[in-house]
Each structure stands twice: as structure tokens, then as C-alpha cells.
N, C-alpha and C positions, 0 to 999 in steps of 0.2 A: 678207263674213262670213256674211250671211244666205243667200247662194247655197250656201255650204258646209254650213250647217245643213240647208237643204232637201235637198241632195244626200245627206247622211248619213242624213237620215230616210227618203228614198226607198229608199236601199240597205238600210237595216235592215228596212223593210217587205217589201222583195224577198227578203232572206236568211231572215227569220224563218219564212215558210211552208215553205222548203225544209228548215230544221233540224227543224221540228215533223214534216214529212213523213218525214225520214230516221229520226227517232225512232219514228214510228208504223209505219214499214215493217218494223221488227224485231219478230219474233214468235218465241215459244218453242215448240219442239216438245213440251217437257214440263219440269216442275220438281218435284223431290222435296225436301220440307223434312223434316229430321230434327232432333228436339229431344231432347237427352241432359241431363237435370238431374243436377247434382252428379256428374258422371262423373270427370273428372280435376281439376276445380276446384270450389269451393263456389258454382257459379253455373250458368247454363244455356248449354250449348254448342249452337248453332244451326248447322246444316250445309245449305247450298243445293247440290244437284246439278242443273244445268240444261243444256239444249241448244237452240241456236237452230234455227228452222225452215229447211228447205232453200230456201225462197224468199227468205231473208235474204241481201242482197249482202254479200260479204266483201271486205276486212276490215270489222268493225263494232265498235262500242263499246257494250257493255251496261252501263247504270247501275244498280247494286244499291244500294237504300236500306237502311241499318241504323240502329237507334236511336242517338240522340246519346250515350247512356251506355254503349253497347256498345264492346267492345274487339276490333278485327279481329285474327284469328289467322292465316288463310292464304288465298291465292288460287292455285288450281292447275287444271290440266287433265289429263285422262287420256290416256295413251299406251299403246303395246303393252307398255311396261315398267312401268306403273303411273302414279302421280300425279307430275307435275313441276310446278315453280313456273311460274305464268302471268304475263304482264305486265299491269299495271294502274296506274291513277292514283288518288291520293287516299290515304286518305279525306279529304273536304272537308266541313266543317260547314255545312249549309244548314238553318237553322231548327231543328226538333227532330230532324233526321236527319243522318246522315253519308252521303256519296255515294262510292261505289267504282266507278270506271269500268274494266270488264274488257275488255281488248283481245281480240276474238274473231278468230282467223285461220283456223279451219276448223270443222267441224261436230262436233268432239269434245265430250264432256261436260266442262263446267267446274264448278269447286267454289269456293264462298266459305264461310269459317268464322268465326264470331265468338262472343264470350261476352257474356252479358247477365245483370245481377243478378237474383236471385230474392228475393222478399219472404218473410221467415221470421218466424214467431211460435211459439216453442217448437220442437215437432217438426212443426208445420203449415207448408206451403208454398203459395205462390200465385204464378202467373205468367200473363201474357197475352201471346200471340204475335199479330203483325199482319203479314200480307202486303200491301204497299201496291198491288199490281197495276199497276205502270207498264207492263207489257207483257201482251199477250193470250197465253194459253198453251193448247195443245190438251190438256194433262193436268196436273192439280195433285193431288199426293198428300202426306200428312203422316204421320209416325210419331213415337211418343214412346217412348223407352227408359226404363223405370221402374227406380229403384233396387231392389235385391234385398229390402230390409227394408221396402218400402212396405206399409202396412197398409190404406190407403184411398186411392183416386183417383176424382176426378170430372172429367169432360171435357165441354165445351160448345163445339161440338156433340159428340155421343158418337162414340167410336172403337171399333173392334172389337179384342178382346184376342187376342193370340197369343204364341207363344214363338219367339225367334230361335235361330239356330245357336249362338250364345254362351251359351244357356241363360237369358238374361234375358227379362223379360216386356215385350212391345211392344204399345202401343195405336196402331192405324193405321186409315187410310181413304183411299179414292181419290175425289176430288170431280169428276173429269173436267175438262172445258175450263172456263176462266174468262176472261171478256173483260177488256180493259184498263179500268182505272178501277174495277172491282168488287173492292174489298178483301176479305180473308178474315181472320177473327180466331179464335183459340182460346183459351178461358179454361180454366185447369187448376188444380186443387187436390188436394193429396195429403198424406198423413201418413206419417211415418217413425218408426222407433224409436231410430235413431242418426244421427250426422252422418258417418258413414263414406263416403268417396268410392268410386265404382264401380271405378276404377283408382287405388289409393293410390300416392302419390309414393314412389319408391324411396329408402330411407334407406341411407346409407353404413354398412356393417358395420364394427365395430372390428376391427383386426388382432388375430390370436391370438398370445399370447406364445409364444415359441420355447422348447420344452423337449425332453426326451428323447422325449416322446410325439408330437411334431409330425412329420407325415408328410413324408418325403423329407429330413429333417434328419439330418446325420452328426455324431455326438457325438465329439469328440477324445478324451474320456476313455475311450471303448470301445477305442480302439486304442493308448492309452498304453503298456500293459504290453508289447505287441509291439514298439513302437518302442524301448523301454528295453531289451528283450532283445536286439534286433538291434544296438543300439549297444554293449551290453557284449560280445557276440561279436566285433564288429569291433575293440574295444579289445584283447580278449585275443589275437586273431589278429595284430594289429599289434604287440603287445608281443613275441610269440614270434618273429615275422619280425625285428624289431629286435635281439632278443637273439641270434638265430642269425647274423645278419650281423655284429653286434659281435664275436662269438666268433671267427668266421673271419678277421675284420680283425686280431684280436689275435694269432692263430697265424701269420698271414702276416707281420706285423711282426717276431715273435720269430724267425722263420726268416731274415728279412732281416738282423736284427742279428747273429744267430749266423754267418751266412755272411760278413758284413762283417768280424766280429771275426777269423774264421779266415783271411780274406784278408790282414788287417793283420798277424796272427801270422806267416803264411807269407811275406809281403813283408819283414817286419822280421828274419827269421832269416838275416841276412848278416853275415859277420865278415871283418875285414881279414886278408888272407893274410900281411901283413908283421908286424903287432904283435898281432893277435888281438882287437882291440877290436870290439865289436858296433856295427853301422851302424844308422842310422835309416832310415825310409821316405823315399825320394827323395834319399838321400846318394849321391854319385858318387865321393867321396873320403873317406878315413878322417878322422874328426875329431881323432884322436890323433896319427898320424904323417904324415898328408897323402898317403899312398899311394893311388894310383888303384884303386878297388875293382873286383873282377872280377864285374860283373853278368852274370848269365845264364850263367855258366860252370859 
């Protein structure tokens, strides 16, 4: 048993330097930190855009620390078609931090986004950002997108003021290279006049009631007179046709009855040549004297 413990201890002491060395071999070519207070949520949106140095052996795993009370939002990487989801592990809580291990497969720019609470007192806001500096970086820059109704903003260290393409005010600075282990912090205080978000959440608009003014709506009442008129004309024409056909049918039956009656009269105009009695239709002998009738003579 003691031999196994000694073996595991030796194995651990051998493996530990390799893991530390593997972690220390990772270097960032640059990292850009963006802080967007009260943008689409009433909290701080923190955005990391980073790229590993070309000297980093790939694939690699970059561990990003975010505060324990933060909420991870996205892990992505840039491609020719824009941002796509990137593979990662975590977040796992370790002390006062959460660890997100981003799987790096190429030299693309990777992104991590999370939300962190902002301290509020009335219209005053206070927030402290900390970069733990787990990796050395050749370039470290930070920018803050201020709400449009900001009346006062104080940053420590101071940041330069500028305007972005979206028309918003940005406070930013480039601090150059930072070694591993040298953390960076930014204390910010600002005051607003409202609690309006930079990008308000979309509200579902209620549906508009349908009426005669609704675009694209066809009202049945508009066409009702034409429908009734067409129906009336159809009934009149149909009645005339029925009356005409009925009249012709009556005339035809009258002619048939007259012809049949004439035939009956002509057929029954036969008399017995012996006694002179009138024969009936179908008779071949006289009903009075019994003499054979001269039919067809």
C-alpha cells in the first residue's frame, strides 16, 4: 500500500510541472474587453475578444475566469461567415470565480460573453471590472459603451472619450502588453436620468381588429348587392326557360291526343255489311249478327 502511495506521489510531482508548463505556454496575442452597462439587460454585459499567439501549440484549452455571481451568455469564435458557437467546458465554480475552458482549435478570434450585476443607488451606478491575468498578452485594450442618458461618468484609470459608429459614446484605452499574474481593474461610476435599456426588449404588438379599414381585407357586404342581383337574373332566366319548355310540352301533348283521337275515330268508322251495326276497334266479327267484317275493303 505504501509503495502505491509513493508511486502516486512521484507520478503527481512529475505530471504537475508538465500541466503548469502547458498552461504557461499559452500566450494571448491580444484581448479586447468591452463593457456595455445596461445594454439589453439591467446589468453589465462583459465581452472578451481574444486570440492566442502563433507560438501556442494547438489544440489548446484557454481557461477564462468570470465572477461567481456572473451569468455566462455565449462562447463563440469568428469565421468567414461571422460568429459561430465554440466548444467549451464549464462553467465550474472554484472559490470566488467560475472557470470556463474554451477549446481553441485555430488562430481565430474567440469570444466569451457574460452578465454581471451593477450596484445601483437611485440613478447612480457603480461597477468594478477585474482582469485576473491568467495569461500574458501582447495587447490589452478596454472600452465602455455608455448609456445615451449618462450625465456624469468617472473612470479609474481614465479612459479616452470617443463616438462609435452606432452614435453611442465610448470610453476606451489601449494598455499594451500585460504579463501573466499582473491583474488589471477598472472602477467606474456614472449617473443616469432614466433606467431605459440601450436596446429595449421587443414587445409583442396587439393585433389590430379587422374592419372595413383594414388593409387587404375584403368585405362581403361590399359585394352583396351584386351577388343578389346576379341571383335574381338567374332566377328570372330560369323561370322563363321553364315556362317556355312547359308550354312546348303542353302543345306537343295536345297534338298527340288529337291525333290519337282521330285515329280512334277513323279506326272505329266500320259497319257490318250484313246488318249495318257499327263495329268497335279490334272487332273482326259483327257483334249483332256474327257476320265476318270486311276490314280493309
